[in-house]
C-alpha positions in Angstrom: -93.9 45.1 13.6 -93.0 47.4 10.7 -89.5 47.0 9.2 -87.9 50.1 7.7 -85.1 49.9 5.2 -81.6 51.2 5.7 -79.5 52.8 2.9 -77.3 49.7 2.5 -80.4 47.5 2.1 -81.8 49.4 -0.9 -81.5 47.8 -4.3 -82.7 49.5 -7.5 -83.6 47.8 -10.7 -84.3 49.2 -14.2 -87.6 49.2 -16.2 -88.2 50.2 -19.8 -91.5 51.6 -21.1 -92.5 52.2 -24.7 -94.6 55.4 -24.8 -96.0 54.7 -28.3 -99.7 55.7 -28.2 -99.6 56.0 -24.4 -101.8 58.6 -22.6 -99.6 61.1 -20.6 -101.5 60.9 -17.3 -101.9 57.1 -17.2 -98.2 56.7 -18.1 -97.1 59.2 -15.5 -99.0 57.5 -12.8 -97.4 54.1 -13.5 -93.9 55.8 -13.7 -94.4 57.7 -10.4 -95.3 54.6 -8.5 -92.2 52.8 -9.8 -89.9 55.8 -9.1 -91.3 56.1 -5.5 -91.0 52.4 -4.9 -94.6 51.8 -4.2 -94.5 48.7 -6.4 -92.3 47.0 -3.8 -93.3 45.5 -0.5 -90.4 47.3 1.2 -91.8 50.8 0.5 -90.7 53.4 3.0 -92.2 56.9 2.5 -89.1 58.8 3.7 -86.5 56.8 1.8 -85.6 56.8 -1.9 -86.0 53.1 -2.6 -87.6 53.4 -6.0 -86.4 52.0 -9.3 -85.1 53.6 -12.5 -87.5 54.1 -15.5 -86.5 54.5 -19.1 -89.2 55.9 -21.4 -88.6 55.6 -25.2 -90.7 56.9 -28.2 -91.7 60.0 -26.3 -92.6 61.8 -29.5 -95.6 59.4 -30.0 -97.2 60.2 -26.7 -100.9 61.2 -26.7 -103.4 63.4 -24.7 -107.1 62.5 -24.3 -109.8 64.9 -25.5 -108.7 68.3 -26.6 -106.1 68.7 -24.0 -103.3 68.8 -26.6 -104.6 72.2 -27.8 -106.5 73.6 -24.8 -104.5 72.7 -21.7 -102.1 75.3 -20.4 -98.9 75.0 -18.4 -98.0 78.0 -16.4 -94.7 79.3 -15.1 -93.6 82.6 -13.5 -90.4 84.5 -14.2 -90.4 86.1 -10.7 -91.0 89.6 -12.1 -94.3 91.5 -11.9 -96.5 90.5 -14.7 -94.1 87.7 -15.6 -96.5 84.8 -15.9 -96.0 82.6 -19.0 -98.3 80.0 -20.5 -97.7 77.3 -23.1 -99.9 74.6 -24.5 -98.8 70.9 -24.7 -98.9 71.3 -28.5 -96.2 74.0 -28.5 -94.3 72.4 -25.6 -94.2 69.1 -27.6 -92.7 71.0 -30.6 -89.9 72.5 -28.4 -89.2 69.7 -25.9 -91.3 66.5 -26.4 -90.2 64.9 -23.1 -91.3 68.0 -20.9 -95.0 67.3 -20.7 -94.4 63.8 -19.3 -91.6 65.0 -17.0 -94.0 67.7 -15.6 -96.7 65.2 -15.1 -94.5 62.8 -13.2 -92.9 65.6 -11.1 -96.3 66.7 -9.9 -97.1 63.2 -8.7 -93.9 63.0 -6.6 -93.5 64.6 -3.2 -92.2 68.1 -3.0 -88.8 68.9 -1.7 -85.4 67.2 -1.8 -86.8 63.6 -1.9 -89.0 64.3 -4.9 -86.1 66.0 -6.8 -83.8 63.0 -6.1 -86.6 60.6 -7.3 -87.2 62.5 -10.5 -83.6 61.9 -11.5 -84.4 58.3 -11.9 -86.6 59.1 -14.9 -84.8 58.8 -18.2 -86.8 60.0 -21.3 -85.6 59.4 -24.9 -87.0 60.2 -28.3 -86.8 57.2 -30.6 -86.3 53.6 -29.9 -82.6 53.7 -28.8 -81.3 54.5 -25.4 -77.8 54.2 -23.7 -79.0 52.0 -20.9 -78.9 48.6 -22.5 -76.1 47.5 -20.2 -78.5 47.7 -17.2 -80.7 45.1 -18.9 -84.1 46.8 -18.1 -87.3 44.8 -17.5 -89.8 45.8 -20.2 -93.2 46.9 -19.0 -96.0 46.6 -21.7 -98.6 49.2 -21.0 -101.1 47.5 -23.2 -101.1 44.4 -20.9 -101.4 46.6 -17.9 -104.5 48.3 -19.3 -106.1 44.9 -20.1 -105.5 43.6 -16.6 -107.2 46.7 -15.2 -110.2 46.3 -17.6 -110.6 42.7 -16.5 -110.8 43.6 -12.8 -113.5 46.2 -13.3 
């Protein structure tokens, strides 16, 4: 029998990830699983039972291949002919955290639940963040990648 969580049974924890030399897509997939709660055995698709994620050193994030210069992000102003495009290189100059935030947003469900889950992502440039009081668990991406290489 499947047990579904109730709102008062949900507990959230905090995780900290260092984005130094991390690839955007791989980092976003790890973050989206944690934010949705898929890393827990109590995962319920229609409930927000995910955890908070703190990402630091966002200015040192990387893209693979030539995506940093060639990839394009599109948005529309709502007016005729109002489509705008920007490359990750220019976006990184303006807002370094936006490329990771867009990648994670596109991995979450659409609608109210996805927007609520995206608020659990905290992105900071540099090594310092104001969430030390929450005592976040540190996730080392290098060790995660090594484990995945051993399995294959």
